[in-house]
NUSEPA-506474 format. One record per residue (C-alpha): residue in three letters; chain; z, x, y. Coordinates in nm, 2 decimals. Layout:
[atom ALA; A; [Z; X; Y]],
...
***
This chain:
[atom MET; A; [-1.30; 0.88; 1.71]],
[atom LYS; A; [-1.44; 0.59; 1.92]],
[atom ASN; A; [-1.56; 0.41; 1.61]],
[atom THR; A; [-1.23; 0.47; 1.44]],
[atom LEU; A; [-1.04; 0.32; 1.74]],
[atom ILE; A; [-1.26; 0.01; 1.75]],
[atom LEU; A; [-1.21; -0.03; 1.37]],
[atom PHE; A; [-0.84; -0.03; 1.38]],
[atom ILE; A; [-0.82; -0.25; 1.70]],
[atom SER; A; [-1.03; -0.51; 1.51]],
[atom MET; A; [-0.79; -0.49; 1.21]],
[atom PHE; A; [-0.50; -0.59; 1.43]],
[atom VAL; A; [-0.69; -0.87; 1.60]],
[atom LEU; A; [-0.76; -1.01; 1.25]],
[atom GLN; A; [-0.39; -1.02; 1.16]],
[atom ALA; A; [-0.32; -1.28; 1.43]],
[atom GLN; A; [-0.51; -1.53; 1.21]],
[atom ALA; A; [-0.24; -1.54; 0.94]],
[atom GLN; A; [-0.10; -1.87; 0.85]],
[atom ASN; A; [0.22; -1.88; 0.63]],
[atom THR; A; [0.42; -1.56; 0.69]],
[atom GLY; A; [0.67; -1.61; 0.41]],
[atom VAL; A; [1.05; -1.56; 0.44]],
[atom LYS; A; [1.15; -1.26; 0.64]],
[atom ARG; A; [1.44; -1.03; 0.57]],
[atom TYR; A; [1.53; -0.68; 0.70]],
[atom LEU; A; [1.46; -0.43; 0.42]],
[atom TYR; A; [1.81; -0.27; 0.45]],
[atom GLY; A; [1.99; -0.58; 0.57]],
[atom ASN; A; [2.24; -0.51; 0.85]],
[atom GLU; A; [2.31; -0.16; 0.70]],
[atom GLU; A; [2.22; 0.16; 0.87]],
[atom ILE; A; [1.88; 0.29; 0.73]],
[atom PRO; A; [1.93; 0.59; 0.50]],
[atom GLY; A; [1.76; 0.90; 0.64]],
[atom ALA; A; [1.71; 0.75; 0.98]],
[atom ALA; A; [1.75; 0.97; 1.29]],
[atom LYS; A; [1.86; 0.67; 1.50]],
[atom LEU; A; [2.13; 0.41; 1.46]],
[atom LEU; A; [2.01; 0.06; 1.38]],
[atom LYS; A; [2.12; -0.07; 1.72]],
[atom ASP; A; [1.90; 0.19; 1.89]],
[atom LEU; A; [1.58; 0.09; 1.71]],
[atom GLU; A; [1.32; -0.15; 1.86]],
[atom GLU; A; [1.24; -0.46; 1.65]],
[atom LYS; A; [0.91; -0.32; 1.54]],
[atom GLU; A; [1.09; -0.01; 1.41]],
[atom LYS; A; [1.30; -0.21; 1.17]],
[atom PRO; A; [1.13; -0.24; 0.83]],
[atom LYS; A; [1.10; -0.59; 0.69]],
[atom LEU; A; [1.01; -0.75; 0.36]],
[atom TYR; A; [0.85; -1.10; 0.35]],
[atom THR; A; [0.89; -1.31; 0.04]],
[atom HIS; A; [0.60; -1.54; -0.05]],
[atom THR; A; [0.70; -1.77; -0.34]],
[atom SER; A; [0.43; -1.95; -0.54]],
[atom GLN; A; [0.49; -2.32; -0.58]],
[atom VAL; A; [0.31; -2.36; -0.91]],
[atom SER; A; [0.52; -2.50; -1.19]],
[atom ASN; A; [0.47; -2.20; -1.42]],
[atom PRO; A; [0.43; -1.87; -1.21]],
[atom LYS; A; [0.25; -1.58; -1.37]],
[atom ASP; A; [0.44; -1.29; -1.51]],
[atom ILE; A; [0.32; -1.03; -1.26]],
[atom VAL; A; [0.47; -1.00; -0.91]],
[atom PHE; A; [0.28; -0.83; -0.63]],
[atom LEU; A; [0.41; -0.60; -0.36]],
[atom VAL; A; [0.14; -0.60; -0.08]],
[atom ILE; A; [0.13; -0.31; 0.15]],
[atom PRO; A; [-0.11; -0.35; 0.45]],
[atom GLY; A; [-0.29; -0.07; 0.62]],
[atom GLY; A; [-0.30; 0.05; 0.98]],
[atom ALA; A; [-0.35; 0.43; 0.98]],
[atom TYR; A; [0.02; 0.49; 0.98]],
[atom VAL; A; [0.02; 0.37; 1.35]],
[atom GLY; A; [0.09; 0.01; 1.28]],
[atom VAL; A; [0.07; -0.26; 1.01]],
[atom ALA; A; [-0.22; -0.50; 0.97]],
[atom ILE; A; [0.02; -0.76; 0.83]],
[atom GLY; A; [-0.21; -1.06; 0.87]],
[atom HIS; A; [-0.54; -1.02; 0.69]],
[atom GLU; A; [-0.41; -0.73; 0.47]],
[atom GLY; A; [-0.07; -0.88; 0.41]],
[atom HIS; A; [0.03; -1.25; 0.45]],
[atom ASP; A; [-0.33; -1.38; 0.38]],
[atom VAL; A; [-0.34; -1.18; 0.06]],
[atom ALA; A; [0.01; -1.30; -0.05]],
[atom ASN; A; [-0.08; -1.66; 0.03]],
[atom ARG; A; [-0.39; -1.64; -0.19]],
[atom LEU; A; [-0.19; -1.48; -0.47]],
[atom ASN; A; [0.06; -1.77; -0.44]],
[atom GLU; A; [-0.23; -2.01; -0.48]],
[atom LEU; A; [-0.32; -1.83; -0.80]],
[atom GLY; A; [0.03; -1.86; -0.93]],
[atom TYR; A; [0.18; -1.52; -0.84]],
[atom HIS; A; [0.49; -1.45; -0.64]],
[atom ALA; A; [0.42; -1.18; -0.38]],
[atom TYR; A; [0.61; -0.97; -0.12]],
[atom VAL; A; [0.46; -0.82; 0.19]],
[atom LEU; A; [0.61; -0.49; 0.32]],
[atom ASP; A; [0.63; -0.42; 0.69]],
[atom TYR; A; [0.72; -0.05; 0.66]],
[atom ARG; A; [0.83; 0.21; 0.92]],
[atom MET; A; [0.58; 0.43; 1.08]],
[atom PRO; A; [0.62; 0.81; 1.03]],
[atom ILE; A; [0.77; 0.89; 1.37]],
[atom LYS; A; [0.98; 1.21; 1.38]],
[atom GLU; A; [1.21; 1.07; 1.64]],
[atom ASN; A; [1.31; 0.79; 1.41]],
[atom MET; A; [1.36; 0.96; 1.08]],
[atom ILE; A; [1.49; 1.29; 0.95]],
[atom ASP; A; [1.18; 1.36; 0.75]],
[atom LYS; A; [0.89; 1.14; 0.86]],
[atom ARG; A; [0.67; 1.23; 0.57]],
[atom PHE; A; [0.89; 1.04; 0.33]],
[atom GLY; A; [1.01; 0.75; 0.55]],
[atom PRO; A; [0.73; 0.50; 0.44]],
[atom LEU; A; [0.78; 0.60; 0.08]],
[atom GLN; A; [1.15; 0.52; 0.10]],
[atom ASP; A; [1.07; 0.18; 0.23]],
[atom ALA; A; [0.82; 0.11; -0.05]],
[atom GLN; A; [1.07; 0.23; -0.31]],
[atom THR; A; [1.34; 0.01; -0.16]],
[atom ALA; A; [1.10; -0.29; -0.18]],
[atom MET; A; [1.03; -0.21; -0.54]],
[atom HIS; A; [1.40; -0.19; -0.61]],
[atom ILE; A; [1.45; -0.54; -0.46]],
[atom ILE; A; [1.17; -0.69; -0.65]],
[atom ARG; A; [1.29; -0.55; -0.98]],
[atom GLN; A; [1.63; -0.71; -0.91]],
[atom GLU; A; [1.49; -1.04; -0.82]],
[atom HIS; A; [1.24; -1.07; -1.10]],
[atom LYS; A; [1.40; -0.90; -1.40]],
[atom GLY; A; [1.16; -0.87; -1.70]],
[atom LYS; A; [0.85; -0.92; -1.49]],
[atom LYS; A; [0.57; -0.67; -1.43]],
[atom VAL; A; [0.52; -0.55; -1.07]],
[atom ALA; A; [0.18; -0.46; -0.92]],
[atom VAL; A; [0.15; -0.27; -0.59]],
[atom LEU; A; [-0.15; -0.37; -0.38]],
[atom GLY; A; [-0.23; -0.15; -0.08]],
[atom PHE; A; [-0.50; -0.13; 0.18]],
[atom SER; A; [-0.63; 0.18; 0.36]],
[atom ALA; A; [-0.32; 0.38; 0.48]],
[atom GLY; A; [-0.12; 0.12; 0.29]],
[atom GLY; A; [-0.33; 0.22; -0.01]],
[atom HIS; A; [-0.22; 0.57; 0.04]],
[atom LEU; A; [0.14; 0.45; 0.05]],
[atom ALA; A; [0.08; 0.24; -0.26]],
[atom SER; A; [-0.07; 0.54; -0.44]],
[atom THR; A; [0.23; 0.76; -0.33]],
[atom LEU; A; [0.46; 0.49; -0.47]],
[atom SER; A; [0.25; 0.50; -0.79]],
[atom THR; A; [0.27; 0.88; -0.83]],
[atom PHE; A; [0.61; 0.97; -0.67]],
[atom PHE; A; [0.84; 0.76; -0.89]],
[atom ASN; A; [0.98; 1.09; -1.01]],
[atom LYS; A; [1.10; 1.15; -0.65]],
[atom PRO; A; [1.35; 0.88; -0.57]],
[atom GLN; A; [1.43; 0.88; -0.20]],
[atom LEU; A; [1.77; 0.72; -0.26]],
[atom LYS; A; [2.01; 0.85; -0.52]],
[atom ASP; A; [2.08; 0.51; -0.68]],
[atom TYR; A; [1.72; 0.45; -0.76]],
[atom LYS; A; [1.61; 0.51; -1.11]],
[atom LYS; A; [1.25; 0.61; -1.19]],
[atom LYS; A; [1.18; 0.31; -1.40]],
[atom GLN; A; [1.29; 0.07; -1.12]],
[atom ILE; A; [1.06; 0.22; -0.86]],
[atom ARG; A; [0.75; 0.28; -1.07]],
[atom PRO; A; [0.49; 0.00; -1.04]],
[atom ASP; A; [0.34; -0.13; -1.36]],
[atom TYR; A; [-0.01; -0.16; -1.20]],
[atom SER; A; [-0.18; -0.03; -0.89]],
[atom VAL; A; [-0.44; -0.20; -0.68]],
[atom LEU; A; [-0.58; 0.04; -0.42]],
[atom CYS; A; [-0.82; -0.11; -0.16]],
[atom TYR; A; [-1.04; 0.13; 0.04]],
[atom PRO; A; [-0.74; 0.36; 0.01]],
[atom VAL; A; [-0.67; 0.69; 0.19]],
[atom ILE; A; [-0.61; 0.92; -0.11]],
[atom SER; A; [-0.69; 1.28; -0.01]],
[atom MET; A; [-0.55; 1.48; 0.28]],
[atom GLU; A; [-0.84; 1.73; 0.26]],
[atom ASP; A; [-1.09; 1.78; 0.54]],
[atom GLY; A; [-1.41; 1.59; 0.51]],
[atom VAL; A; [-1.25; 1.32; 0.29]],
[atom THR; A; [-0.93; 1.21; 0.45]],
[atom HIS; A; [-0.88; 0.97; 0.74]],
[atom GLN; A; [-0.78; 1.21; 1.02]],
[atom VAL; A; [-0.55; 0.97; 1.21]],
[atom SER; A; [-0.35; 0.88; 0.89]],
[atom ARG; A; [-0.31; 1.24; 0.80]],
[atom GLU; A; [-0.20; 1.35; 1.14]],
[atom LYS; A; [0.05; 1.07; 1.17]],
[atom LEU; A; [0.20; 1.13; 0.82]],
[atom ILE; A; [0.21; 1.51; 0.78]],
[atom GLY; A; [0.14; 1.62; 1.14]],
[atom PRO; A; [-0.15; 1.80; 1.32]],
[atom ASN; A; [0.00; 2.13; 1.22]],
[atom HIS; A; [0.04; 2.05; 0.85]],
[atom SER; A; [0.10; 2.30; 0.58]],
[atom ALA; A; [-0.14; 2.36; 0.29]],
[atom GLU; A; [0.14; 2.26; 0.06]],
[atom ASP; A; [0.16; 1.92; 0.22]],
[atom VAL; A; [-0.21; 1.86; 0.20]],
[atom ILE; A; [-0.18; 1.91; -0.18]],
[atom LEU; A; [0.15; 1.71; -0.21]],
[atom PHE; A; [0.02; 1.41; -0.02]],
[atom SER; A; [-0.33; 1.41; -0.18]],
[atom THR; A; [-0.22; 1.16; -0.44]],
[atom ASP; A; [-0.52; 1.23; -0.67]],
[atom LYS; A; [-0.35; 1.57; -0.72]],
[atom GLN; A; [-0.02; 1.40; -0.82]],
[atom VAL; A; [-0.16; 1.18; -1.10]],
[atom THR; A; [-0.01; 1.25; -1.44]],
[atom LYS; A; [-0.03; 1.09; -1.79]],
[atom LYS; A; [0.26; 0.86; -1.68]],
[atom ASN; A; [0.05; 0.68; -1.41]],
[atom GLN; A; [-0.03; 0.31; -1.44]],
[atom PRO; A; [-0.35; 0.12; -1.49]],
[atom THR; A; [-0.53; 0.11; -1.16]],
[atom PHE; A; [-0.79; -0.12; -0.99]],
[atom LEU; A; [-0.98; 0.04; -0.70]],
[atom MET; A; [-1.20; -0.12; -0.44]],
[atom SER; A; [-1.41; 0.03; -0.17]],
[atom ALA; A; [-1.75; 0.00; 0.01]],
[atom LYS; A; [-2.01; 0.28; -0.01]],
[atom ASP; A; [-2.08; 0.26; 0.36]],
[atom ASP; A; [-1.71; 0.30; 0.46]],
[atom GLU; A; [-1.72; 0.57; 0.74]],
[atom GLY; A; [-1.35; 0.54; 0.82]],
[atom VAL; A; [-1.22; 0.62; 0.48]],
[atom PRO; A; [-1.50; 0.74; 0.26]],
[atom ILE; A; [-1.53; 0.60; -0.09]],
[atom GLU; A; [-1.49; 0.96; -0.22]],
[atom ASN; A; [-1.12; 0.89; -0.19]],
[atom SER; A; [-1.14; 0.63; -0.46]],
[atom TYR; A; [-1.37; 0.84; -0.67]],
[atom ARG; A; [-1.12; 1.13; -0.66]],
[atom TYR; A; [-0.83; 0.90; -0.77]],
[atom GLN; A; [-1.04; 0.76; -1.05]],
[atom ALA; A; [-1.14; 1.10; -1.17]],
[atom ALA; A; [-0.77; 1.20; -1.19]],
[atom LEU; A; [-0.69; 0.89; -1.39]],
[atom ASN; A; [-0.99; 0.95; -1.62]],
[atom LYS; A; [-0.85; 1.30; -1.69]],
[atom TYR; A; [-0.55; 1.13; -1.86]],
[atom LYS; A; [-0.75; 0.84; -2.00]],
[atom ILE; A; [-0.55; 0.59; -1.79]],
[atom PRO; A; [-0.72; 0.25; -1.78]],
[atom ASN; A; [-0.90; 0.20; -1.44]],
[atom THR; A; [-1.20; 0.05; -1.27]],
[atom ILE; A; [-1.36; 0.06; -0.93]],
[atom PHE; A; [-1.51; -0.24; -0.76]],
[atom GLU; A; [-1.78; -0.11; -0.53]],
[atom TYR; A; [-1.96; -0.28; -0.25]],
[atom GLU; A; [-2.28; -0.14; -0.11]],
[atom LYS; A; [-2.19; -0.25; 0.24]],
[atom GLY; A; [-1.88; -0.38; 0.42]],
[atom GLY; A; [-1.74; -0.08; 0.60]],
[atom HIS; A; [-1.36; -0.06; 0.63]],
[atom GLY; A; [-1.07; -0.30; 0.69]],
[atom PHE; A; [-1.22; -0.63; 0.58]],
[atom GLY; A; [-0.93; -0.74; 0.37]],
[atom MET; A; [-1.00; -1.00; 0.10]],
[atom ILE; A; [-1.34; -1.11; 0.22]],
[atom ASN; A; [-1.64; -0.88; 0.26]],
[atom LYS; A; [-1.89; -1.09; 0.46]],
[atom THR; A; [-2.18; -0.88; 0.33]],
[atom ASP; A; [-2.13; -0.98; -0.03]],
[atom ASP; A; [-2.05; -1.30; -0.21]],
[atom ARG; A; [-1.85; -1.13; -0.48]],
[atom ARG; A; [-1.47; -1.15; -0.44]],
[atom TRP; A; [-1.29; -0.83; -0.54]],
[atom LEU; A; [-0.95; -1.01; -0.56]],
[atom ASP; A; [-1.08; -1.25; -0.83]],
[atom ALA; A; [-1.23; -0.95; -1.02]],
[atom MET; A; [-0.89; -0.77; -0.99]],
[atom ILE; A; [-0.70; -1.07; -1.14]],
[atom GLU; A; [-0.95; -1.09; -1.42]],
[atom TRP; A; [-0.92; -0.72; -1.49]],
[atom LEU; A; [-0.53; -0.73; -1.49]],
[atom THR; A; [-0.53; -1.03; -1.72]],
[atom ALA; A; [-0.76; -0.86; -1.97]],
[atom LEU; A; [-0.53; -0.56; -1.98]],
[atom LYS; A; [-0.24; -0.76; -2.13]],
***
């Protein structure tokens, strides 16, 4: 537990290094948040979900738009090095990007905390589809944000708002970076599981929110990245998701580091290889 705490404190220290933070908007505007247990006026600023737009300034932007979902163990959002920094790099490469500052699963704030973060992710997807008609959308998530990204990728048949159509909220591609995938003992990240489905979770919720168990033939091509020495979120999470994709012959790859641990964002200081460059190459080759 001590090592886990140190890990996630370091993640939030890194976020302070972010430069351009894009253009902020409140995810639901000035409207009341559907499914919330509190009125908007009673929420603290940090409890209001936000979406940051990072627009590439290249003359001919690429035809894929990224939704970036930072991690933080479902206790916070490492929006710097796993959010804005990533979006800024994607902008440099010619891709428009959005960074999601989603709500934490707090029972006092939402009617069903298990699905609050998913609703925010689906809403972000809906906005991006409206603003970039005809373009493909890739979701890119880290750690617990990787769990949310994989939930978005597998739960598109569970729209959280009645006006959302499955096609609008389903990502075309998934990029899952040292993701929490399984809720099972020995594989999951304990803090993320406890915050999302509770310490007294049901066996049904363990299965439902183990996203490797929710993969179907309708899932999207997926790029996974993880380090073999990750003690916070074992690489077994990525292996399980890959095995589920392989069952349905869905294109996928996993970029593995021998070392690096957890939460390093774009740059693993133990290795000269850059997973983000490899990811872009892989996505380009798919088309």
